[in-house]
N, C-alpha and C positions, 0 to 999 in steps of 0.2 A: 751733713751728718756723716760721722765716721762710723763704719761697721766694726765690729769686733774682729780681730783678726783671727781668732779661733773659728769664728763662724765661716769667715772667708775661705779658710783653709779646708773646712769641712765640706763646704760647697764645691771648691775646686776639685777636691779628691773623688768628687763624682762624675766628673765630666771627661770627654776624650781629650787627646792632645791637641787637635785643632782648636777647640773651644777654649783650652787652657791657655794656648799661645794668644788668642785673641784677647782672653780676659786680661792678660798681662798689659795691654795697652788701654786698659779703662783709667787706671790711676796708679800713682806710686805705690799705694797700699796693696792694691791687687798684684802690681808688678813684684813686689817683695815676696808676697804669698806664694806667686806662679813660679818663683824660682826654686822653691824648695825640691830637694831631690826626692823627698818621700813621695810627694803628689806625682811626679814624673815616674818614679818607680811603679806606682798603682796604675798609672796610664798604660806603662808598657805591659804590665802583667795582664791587664784586662784585654788589650789588643793581641799580644802574643803570650800565652800561659807558659810556652817554653823558657821565658826569662825569669821564671819563679825558681828555677835550678839554681842551687847555691853556688856552684862553680860558674854558672853563667853570669849570675849578680856580681860575683868577686872580678870576673873578666871586664864587665861593663864599668864597674867602678874605677878599676885601676888602670885599664889600658885604653878604654874607648871614651874617655872625659865625662863619664857618668851617664844617668839615664835620660836626661834632657838632650843631650848631644847624640845619644844612640837613638832616640824617637826622631830627631831631626834629619838624621841619616838614612834611617830604615823606613819611615813612613811614607816619603814620595818616591817616584819610580824613577828608574835609570833612564836618563834623557839623552838618547843618541840619534842625532838627526845627521844624516851624510852632508846636508846643505849647509849645516852650522856646527862643525866639529870643534869641540873643546879641546885646546892644546894641551891642557893637563891630562886629558883623557888619553891622546895619542903619544905621550911622551915616552921615552925609553925608560922602563922600569928596573932594568938590571938583570941580575940573575934570577932564575926561577925559584918560587918559594918551595918549601917542602909541603907535602901532603899534610903532615902533622901540624903546620902551622894554621890550618883552616878549621872552622867550626861552623857547622849549619844548624840554624834553628828552624824548625818546620812546624807549622800550624795550620790545620786545617779544619774550617767552619762551615755548618750548614744551617741558615737562617738564624745566624749570629750565635749559634750554640757550637761550641768546639767538639770536634770527633776525633781529632787525632793531634797529638803534640809530641816532638821527638827532638831530642839534642844529639847531634852527632860530632863527636870529636875526632878530627882528623878525617882521612878518606880511606874507606874499607880497602882492603886488597892491594894497598899501595906500599908494603914493605920492600918489595924489588923496586924501589924507586929509579934506579939507574937502568933498569933492563925492562921487565915485562909492563910495568905500569906506564913507563914515558912513551913506548911505541905502540900500545894497544888503545883501542877506542876507550875514550872517558866515559865513565857511567857510574853512577851512585844508586844503589838500590835499597831503599828504606824497607819496602815491603815487596816480597817476591814470594807469592803463593806457590807452595808445592803441594799438589794433591797427595803425594804419598807420604809426606812428613808434617803436614800442616792440617791442622782442623779448621774447617770453614767458620766454626764458633769463636775461634781466636782472632779472627779478622775484624778490623774496624767496620761497623755498619751504619748505613745511612737510611733511615725510615723516611720515605717519601709520602706515604700516604696513599690515598685513592687516585692514583695518575696512571693513565694508560700510555702505552709507548706510542710514539708520533711526535708530532709538532709541539704539543703540550709538555711532553716529557722533557724535550730537549730545551725548551724554553724555560721551563722551571728549573732545570739544573743550572743553565747559564745565568740565571738570575740570583740563585740563592747559594751556590757554592763558591767558596773563596779560599785560597791558597797562598799562604805567606811563606817564601823560602829565603831566610836571610843568611848570607855568607858573612864571616867574620874572618879577618886576618890578625891573629893574635900578635905577629910579630910588628907588622905596620900600624896596628890600632886602627883599622880602617873597617866599615861595615856597610853592607847595602842589602836592600830586598830585591831580589832578581826575578821575582814572579810578577805575573801581570795581575794578581788578586784574582780577576774574574777570569773565566774560561776563553781561549782563543778559539778553540775547535772543539767540537763533539761529534762523535760518529759511533756507528756499529763497529765492533771489532771484525775485521775481514775473515777471521777463522771460526768464530762462533756467534751465532745469534743471541747466546745468551750475554755476551760480554758487550761492554760499551767503553770507549777510550776518550777521555777528556784532557786536552792539552792546556797548559799554561805556558808562559815563557816571556823573554824579553829579548831585544836585539843589543849585541855588544859589538864593540869595535875589536877588529882583528887584524888591522893594517900592520905589515911587516912582521906578522907571526903567521899567518896562513895566506895561501894566494888570494883569497877573497877579502874585502875591506871589512865586512861585518859577517857575523855568525849568529846563530839562534842559540840562547840557552833554553832548552826545552825540557819542561817538566810533564811527565806522563803518568796521569792516574787511570788505571784500568780497573772497571768494577764488574762483578758479576750480578745481573739484574734478576731479582726473585719476586715473582708476583704470585701472592696467596690472597688473603684477605686486603693485605695492603701492599704496595710496590716498596721494595727495599733494595739497596745497593751494598754489596759486601766488597770492599777494598782488595783487590788480589796483586795490585801492583802499584808502587809509587816510586817513581825513580827521575834522576836528573842526568841530562847528556848535553852535550854540545855538538851542534851540527853545522855544517858550512852550506852554502847556497845550494850545492848538488844533493843536500841531504845526507852526506857521507859524515860520520862521526869522526870530530877531532881527537888526536891522542891525547895522552896525559899530561906530558910535558907542555904542549901548547894550550891546553884546557887551563891549566894553573896560571900561564901567562895572561890569557884572555880574563881569567876571573879576577886576578889582581888589577889588571887595567880598568876593569869594570867598577872596581871599588873606587877608583879616582875620578869616575865620570860625574858630570853636573847631574842634579836631581831636577825633577819637574813634577809639580801638583796636578798637571794636566792629564788625567786619565785618558780622556778621549784623544789626544794626540799621541799618547803611548800606543792605544790600541790601533790608530791609523797607521802608526809606524810598523806595527807588527803586521798588520794587514797588507801592507804595501810589501813588505818583505816576503810574506808568504806568496802573493801574486807573482813576485819576481822569480821566487823559487820555483813555482809552477811552470812559468813560462820556461826558465832554464831547463828545467826537465823535459818538457814536451819538445823544446828545440832539440835536445839531445836525442830524444827518441825518434825524431823524424830524420836526425843526421844519421843515425845508426839504421834506420831504414832505407835511407838512400844508399848507404854503403853495402847493404845486405843486397839490395837491387842491382847494385853495380858489380858486385862479385859473382852473383847468380848469373847476370847477362854474360860477364867475361867468361865464365865456366861454359856456358852454353855456346859461345862462339868459338871457344878453344875446342870444344868437344866435336863442334860441326866442322872446323877446319880440319881436325885430325882426321875425320871419318872421309871427308872430301879428298885428301891427300892420298888416302889409301885407294879410294876408288878412282 
């Protein structure tokens, strides 16, 4: 029995990209229908509302090979494993790109409902590319709450319902919040999703009991760019917790930064090189592997920091002891 092609197209237009790709393997008829750009455009807009933007649509169609290619590049995770490095990922990419070459598509959802979507063209505060930007820590602030100039009512809000602070609160956030942060290089026609989708870490903000910090991220190759071989592309979401009849979160910060193994921020020039290299990395559909890789990096980072603290403690003890001995020797020589 041969199904009507219009019916197949109607059905495929209602499924996600993974189901759409699987449906293309059913038969030649499904394969032809599943290759339609309009179906993949709908799949992208359902997963990433930021792609509805007219300029973004034009960019995807003209520079990124269409929506099917865009979905294939941005739905999987960056797969960087130190034990299995991709040669394409570590090749020399030449001169640094300009900040204006990059476009960021950011989408935040809670319980499959989109809370915040933003298209960022270029990188803010990068006009002085050869001076301040290149040598200062790289950071992109999409949301940066200023109590003196911003009304809390203008902030994106996540309604959690009747949830108390504690283990249930953090477990609920980890399970239901998803962040996508796609980086596109308009010059090279490459795109990748650098976020981990689900949170890696959630904790209270040390400065205030009312604020919580949720971190997403991915591990990116940085060999021959910075002293360490890998860095973390870190996305920080800071929220203010409000508990009245229902618990709610107001987003006060959403930012992106690149950190080395010591937790130091990488400068602008090197960060652009790292981002461009990441766009050439291989991809993986294995979410657990990606989380395991991030967890391993965070443990190594914690171990390095603890060793640095111990080393500084030993140095402090050495200098204190040296000072005491010198002081005692001085007084003994006098008397």
